NUTIKOL-30765 format. One record per residue: x, y, z of N, C-alpha, C in turn. Coordinates in pm, whole numbers, padded with zeros to 5 digits, always signed. Example, Ala and Ser with C-alpha at 12.3 -4.5 7.8 and 13.67 -1.06 7.14 Angstrom:
2
+01319-00569+00780+01230-00450+00780+01320-00330+00780;+01285-00225+00708+01367-00106+00714+01290+00003+00787;
***
This chain:
63
+06403+01580+00284+06337+01612+00373+06395+01652+00500;+06313+01761+00625+06349+01793+00722+06322+01688+00855;+06419+01671+00974+06377+01552+01014+06276+01649+01144;+06290+01757+01204+06190+01823+01254+06132+01958+01210;+06000+01954+01127+05923+02091+01101+05797+02143+01152;+05781+02268+01137+05635+02345+01188+05628+02388+01070;+05460+02317+01066+05362+02402+00966+05267+02462+00999;+05177+02513+00912+05082+02632+00990+04950+02554+00897;+04789+02523+00932+04730+02449+00837+04612+02530+00883;+04547+02594+00783+04413+02656+00821+04298+02589+00752;+04190+02597+00869+04034+02516+00819+03923+02553+00885;+03818+02573+00797+03684+02622+00863+03626+02543+00979;+03598+02585+01106+03568+02536+01217+03391+02575+01260;+03303+02528+01280+03213+02621+01403+03206+02612+01514;+03225+02700+01597+03237+02770+01725+03185+02812+01751;+03193+02783+01933+03022+02816+01986+03114+02968+02073;+03047+03073+02060+03109+03171+02179+02994+03234+02253;+03012+03282+02406+02852+03301+02483+02839+03381+02391;+02894+03507+02390+02913+03666+02316+02785+03692+02233;+02853+03603+02128+02829+03576+01955+02727+03515+01928;+02692+03382+02015+02686+03269+01999+02756+03168+01887;+02619+03098+01764+02757+03023+01668+02815+03083+01581;+02905+03080+01555+03001+03135+01414+03103+03037+01322;+03084+03040+01259+03197+03013+01155+03327+03032+01100;+03432+02996+01160+03551+03069+01101+03673+02971+01088;+03769+03039+01020+03889+03005+00985+04001+02979+01068;+04035+02869+01140+04100+02813+01269+04235+02814+01212;+04354+02866+01278+04501+02793+01191+04557+02730+01324;+04602+02621+01251+04637+02513+01383+04811+02555+01330;+04900+02538+01447+05053+02581+01391+05112+02437+01504;+05119+02338+01376+05181+02207+01453+05306+02189+01406;+05359+02064+01502+05532+02043+01473+05517+01828+01426;+05605+01864+01308+05638+01743+01272+05776+01684+01314;+05768+01561+01298+05896+01478+01310+05884+01358+01196;+05956+01413+01122+05970+01269+01007+05850+01270+00926;+05755+01405+00906+05633+01373+00828+05518+01332+00954;+05519+01271+01020+05437+01307+01159+05398+01382+01230;+05281+01408+01221+05262+01559+01338+05273+01481+01521;+05358+01589+01566+05373+01541+01751+05320+01596+01780;+05297+01721+01806+05249+01848+01901+05165+01962+01815;+05065+02050+01877+05012+02146+01858+05056+02266+01918;+05174+02341+01877+05238+02439+01904+05120+02572+01966;+05004+02576+01867+04926+02705+01912+04835+02694+01790;+04661+02758+01843+04587+02740+01756+04510+02871+01798;+04497+02952+01674+04408+03079+01678+04324+03094+01566;+04220+03172+01557+04122+03251+01486+04145+03378+01426;+04116+03422+01311+04117+03583+01288+03977+03641+01308;+03901+03713+01343+03793+03741+01340+03769+03834+01238;+03653+03951+01217+03591+03998+01092+03667+04094+01102;+03717+04182+01223+03832+04293+01182+03960+04246+01160;+03997+04177+01139+04150+04112+01101+04243+04127+01252;+04160+04109+01358+04205+04050+01505+04214+03935+01513;+04357+03887+01518+04372+03749+01621+04389+03723+01758;+04279+03639+01725+04231+03573+01896+04295+03412+01963;+04320+03340+02064+04326+03237+02045+04203+03177+02102;+04184+03026+02054+04102+02963+02052+04000+02901+02179;+04073+02918+02314+04041+02943+02453+03901+02963+02444;+03874+03088+02428+03743+03150+02450+03657+03147+02387;+03637+03007+02267+03514+02956+02253+03522+02824+02227;+03439+02779+02277+03435+02663+02250+03391+02566+02082;+03421+02426+02073+03409+02351+01951+03261+02332+01951;+03164+02358+01854+03051+02318+01827+03009+02235+01701;+02930+02141+01765+02968+01997+01661+02792+01988+01673;
***
């Protein structure tokens, strides 16, 4: 077991963008773990339909 580890996890979320409206997309979280416990989210991004990678700051979480 590593002391400090970085893992990538992908899950499906509903997001809301002003230009596109509601969309369901796969969001990838890059997290830092210390002894198997998550400490910090380093980066959060999503892939578009055209394969372009975008930051999740431009769209809001839709509940």
